[in-house]
C-alpha positions as a Markdown table, in Angstrom:
| # | Residue | x | y | z |
|---|---|---|---|---|
| 1 | Unk | 30.2 | 28.6 | 13.8 |
| 2 | Unk | 29.7 | 25.7 | 16.2 |
| 3 | Unk | 27.3 | 26.7 | 19.0 |
| 4 | Unk | 26.6 | 23.5 | 20.8 |
| 5 | Unk | 27.4 | 19.8 | 21.0 |
| 6 | Unk | 24.9 | 17.4 | 22.5 |
| 7 | Unk | 25.1 | 13.8 | 23.6 |
| 8 | Unk | 22.2 | 11.5 | 24.5 |
| 9 | Unk | 22.3 | 7.8 | 25.6 |
| 10 | Unk | 19.5 | 5.9 | 24.0 |
| 11 | Unk | 20.5 | 2.7 | 25.7 |
| 12 | Unk | 23.7 | 1.8 | 27.5 |
| 13 | Unk | 25.6 | 0.9 | 24.3 |
| 14 | Unk | 24.2 | 3.6 | 22.0 |
| 15 | Unk | 25.0 | 7.3 | 22.3 |
| 16 | Unk | 23.7 | 9.8 | 19.8 |
| 17 | Unk | 25.9 | 12.8 | 19.2 |
| 18 | Unk | 24.7 | 16.1 | 17.6 |
| 19 | Unk | 26.7 | 19.2 | 16.7 |
| 20 | Unk | 24.8 | 22.4 | 16.0 |
| 21 | Unk | 26.2 | 25.3 | 13.9 |
| 22 | Unk | 24.8 | 28.7 | 13.1 |
| 23 | Unk | 25.6 | 31.3 | 10.5 |
| 24 | Unk | 26.9 | 34.8 | 11.5 |
| 25 | Unk | 23.5 | 36.4 | 11.8 |
| 26 | Unk | 21.9 | 33.4 | 13.7 |
| 27 | Unk | 19.2 | 32.9 | 11.1 |
| 28 | Unk | 20.3 | 29.5 | 9.9 |
| 29 | Unk | 21.1 | 26.4 | 11.9 |
| 30 | Unk | 22.8 | 23.3 | 10.8 |
| 31 | Unk | 22.3 | 20.1 | 12.9 |
| 32 | Unk | 24.8 | 17.4 | 12.2 |
| 33 | Unk | 23.7 | 14.1 | 13.8 |
| 34 | Unk | 26.1 | 11.2 | 14.2 |
| 35 | Unk | 24.2 | 8.0 | 14.0 |
| 36 | Unk | 25.6 | 4.6 | 15.0 |
| 37 | Unk | 25.7 | 1.9 | 12.4 |
| 38 | Unk | 26.6 | -1.8 | 12.6 |
| 39 | Unk | 30.2 | -2.8 | 13.1 |
| 40 | Unk | 31.0 | 0.3 | 15.2 |
| 41 | Unk | 30.6 | 2.7 | 12.3 |
| 42 | Unk | 28.9 | 6.1 | 12.2 |
| 43 | Unk | 27.0 | 7.9 | 9.5 |
| 44 | Unk | 25.9 | 11.5 | 9.5 |
| 45 | Unk | 22.5 | 13.1 | 8.9 |
| 46 | Unk | 22.2 | 16.9 | 8.2 |
| 47 | Unk | 19.4 | 19.2 | 8.9 |
| 48 | Unk | 19.1 | 22.9 | 8.0 |
| 49 | Unk | 16.5 | 25.0 | 9.9 |
| 50 | Unk | 15.3 | 28.6 | 9.7 |
| 51 | Unk | 12.6 | 30.4 | 11.6 |
| 52 | Unk | 10.6 | 32.9 | 9.5 |
| 53 | Unk | 9.0 | 36.3 | 10.2 |
| 54 | Unk | 5.7 | 34.6 | 9.5 |
| 55 | Unk | 6.2 | 32.2 | 12.5 |
| 56 | Unk | 7.0 | 29.1 | 10.4 |
| 57 | Unk | 10.0 | 26.9 | 10.9 |
| 58 | Unk | 11.5 | 25.5 | 7.7 |
| 59 | Unk | 13.5 | 22.3 | 8.0 |
| 60 | Unk | 15.4 | 20.6 | 5.2 |
| 61 | Unk | 17.2 | 17.4 | 6.1 |
| 62 | Unk | 18.6 | 14.2 | 4.7 |
| 63 | Unk | 17.6 | 11.9 | 7.5 |
| 64 | Unk | 17.0 | 8.4 | 6.3 |
| 65 | Unk | 15.2 | 7.1 | 9.4 |
| 66 | Unk | 11.5 | 7.6 | 9.5 |
| 67 | Unk | 9.7 | 9.9 | 11.9 |
| 68 | Unk | 6.3 | 9.2 | 10.5 |
| 69 | Unk | 4.5 | 11.2 | 13.2 |
| 70 | Unk | 2.8 | 14.5 | 12.9 |
| 71 | Unk | 4.5 | 17.9 | 12.9 |
| 72 | Unk | 3.2 | 21.1 | 14.3 |
| 73 | Unk | 1.2 | 23.1 | 11.7 |
| 74 | Unk | 3.9 | 25.8 | 11.5 |
| 75 | Unk | 6.7 | 23.4 | 10.5 |
| 76 | Unk | 7.6 | 23.1 | 6.8 |
| 77 | Unk | 9.7 | 20.0 | 6.6 |
| 78 | Unk | 11.3 | 18.4 | 3.6 |
| 79 | Unk | 13.3 | 15.2 | 3.8 |
| 80 | Unk | 15.8 | 14.4 | 1.1 |
| 81 | Unk | 17.6 | 11.2 | 2.3 |
| 82 | Unk | 19.4 | 10.7 | -1.0 |
| 83 | Unk | 21.1 | 14.1 | -0.9 |
| 84 | Unk | 24.4 | 13.6 | 0.8 |
| 85 | Unk | 26.0 | 16.9 | -0.1 |
| 86 | Unk | 25.7 | 19.6 | 2.5 |
| 87 | Unk | 26.1 | 22.3 | -0.2 |
| 88 | Unk | 23.2 | 20.8 | -2.3 |
| 89 | Unk | 21.0 | 20.4 | 0.8 |
| 90 | Unk | 21.6 | 24.0 | 1.7 |
| 91 | Unk | 20.7 | 25.2 | -1.8 |
| 92 | Unk | 17.4 | 23.2 | -1.6 |
| 93 | Unk | 16.7 | 24.8 | 1.8 |
| 94 | Unk | 17.4 | 28.3 | 0.5 |
| 95 | Unk | 15.3 | 27.7 | -2.6 |
| 96 | Unk | 12.4 | 26.6 | -0.4 |
| 97 | Unk | 12.7 | 29.8 | 1.6 |
| 98 | Unk | 12.9 | 32.0 | -1.5 |
| 99 | Unk | 9.9 | 30.2 | -3.2 |
| 100 | Unk | 7.8 | 30.8 | 0.0 |
| 101 | Unk | 8.9 | 34.4 | 0.2 |
| 102 | Unk | 9.9 | 33.7 | 3.7 |
| 103 | Unk | 12.1 | 36.2 | 5.6 |
| 104 | Unk | 14.4 | 34.7 | 8.2 |
| 105 | Unk | 14.4 | 35.7 | 11.8 |
| 106 | Unk | 17.3 | 35.1 | 14.2 |
| 107 | Unk | 17.2 | 32.2 | 16.7 |
| 108 | Unk | 16.6 | 33.5 | 20.2 |
| 109 | Unk | 17.1 | 30.3 | 22.2 |
| 110 | Unk | 20.0 | 28.0 | 22.7 |
| 111 | Unk | 19.9 | 24.8 | 20.7 |
| 112 | Unk | 19.3 | 22.5 | 23.7 |
| 113 | Unk | 16.3 | 24.6 | 24.9 |
| 114 | Unk | 15.0 | 24.6 | 21.4 |
| 115 | Unk | 15.3 | 20.9 | 21.0 |
| 116 | Unk | 13.5 | 20.2 | 24.3 |
| 117 | Unk | 10.7 | 22.6 | 23.4 |
| 118 | Unk | 10.3 | 20.9 | 20.0 |
| 119 | Unk | 10.3 | 17.5 | 21.7 |
| 120 | Unk | 7.5 | 18.5 | 24.1 |
| 121 | Unk | 5.5 | 20.0 | 21.2 |
| 122 | Unk | 5.9 | 16.9 | 19.1 |
| 123 | Unk | 4.8 | 14.7 | 21.9 |
| 124 | Unk | 1.7 | 16.8 | 22.5 |
| 125 | Unk | 0.7 | 17.0 | 18.8 |
| 126 | Unk | 1.3 | 13.2 | 18.3 |
| 127 | Unk | -0.7 | 12.2 | 21.4 |
| 128 | Unk | -3.6 | 14.5 | 20.3 |
| 129 | Unk | -3.6 | 13.1 | 16.8 |
| 130 | Unk | -3.4 | 9.4 | 17.8 |
| 131 | Unk | 0.2 | 8.5 | 16.8 |
| 132 | Unk | 1.3 | 8.1 | 20.4 |
| 133 | Unk | -0.8 | 6.5 | 23.1 |
| 134 | Unk | -1.9 | 8.7 | 26.0 |
| 135 | Unk | 0.7 | 8.8 | 28.8 |
| 136 | Unk | -1.3 | 6.8 | 31.2 |
| 137 | Unk | -1.8 | 4.0 | 28.7 |
| 138 | Unk | 1.7 | 3.7 | 27.5 |
| 139 | Unk | 2.9 | 1.0 | 29.9 |
| 140 | Unk | 0.0 | -1.3 | 29.0 |
| 141 | Unk | -0.4 | -0.5 | 25.3 |
| 142 | Unk | 3.1 | 0.7 | 24.3 |
| 143 | Unk | 4.1 | 4.2 | 23.3 |
| 144 | Unk | 3.1 | 4.0 | 19.6 |
| 145 | Unk | -0.5 | 3.2 | 18.6 |
| 146 | Unk | -1.4 | 0.7 | 15.8 |
| 147 | Unk | -2.1 | 3.6 | 13.5 |
| 148 | Unk | 1.3 | 5.0 | 14.4 |
| 149 | Unk | 3.1 | 1.7 | 13.6 |
| 150 | Unk | 1.4 | 1.7 | 10.2 |
| 151 | Unk | 2.6 | 5.2 | 9.5 |
| 152 | Unk | 6.2 | 4.2 | 10.5 |
| 153 | Unk | 6.0 | 1.2 | 8.1 |
| 154 | Unk | 4.7 | 3.4 | 5.3 |
| 155 | Unk | 7.5 | 6.0 | 5.9 |
| 156 | Unk | 10.2 | 3.3 | 5.9 |
| 157 | Unk | 8.9 | 2.1 | 2.6 |
| 158 | Unk | 8.7 | 5.6 | 1.0 |
| 159 | Unk | 12.2 | 6.5 | 2.2 |
| 160 | Unk | 13.8 | 3.3 | 1.1 |
| 161 | Unk | 12.1 | 2.8 | -2.2 |
| 162 | Unk | 11.3 | 6.4 | -3.4 |
| 163 | Unk | 13.9 | 8.4 | -1.4 |
| 164 | Unk | 11.1 | 10.7 | -0.2 |
| 165 | Unk | 9.0 | 11.0 | 2.9 |
| 166 | Unk | 5.3 | 11.3 | 3.0 |
| 167 | Unk | 3.7 | 14.7 | 3.2 |
| 168 | Unk | 1.9 | 15.0 | 6.5 |
| 169 | Unk | -0.6 | 17.9 | 6.3 |
């Protein structure tokens, strides 16, 4: 069932839209992102996520845009940009959970609160590990460090030519 719809203006002309769905027992979330494309077209990207009893968050998505940053240690992310079928992506997600022997636990937060918490955690981790510049240095040096720009370039290359993202451990 649909639980929330979110909109964010990136710049004046570009608005990102996200719809979030959950299964009946609130253990599986599907995030459908509507991404603007040239000539006023949209494309979608799907992401399934599950929190586990071990404290991990499993994410399986088909995003084709690179993130290239670092993820928190308890995130288990797999990107499959060439998988366009929601049913196939869900099977991949469920197989990953089964292979890990991970039991699912219900989501206890609203999607917006969860996204904001994840954003803050990602910013903290990526600043600590040198992907992002320190907050005080961002105006002068830019948000992304030279090492971060290299990681983005590498991620673009891997996604475009191999259809897989890098493993960031």
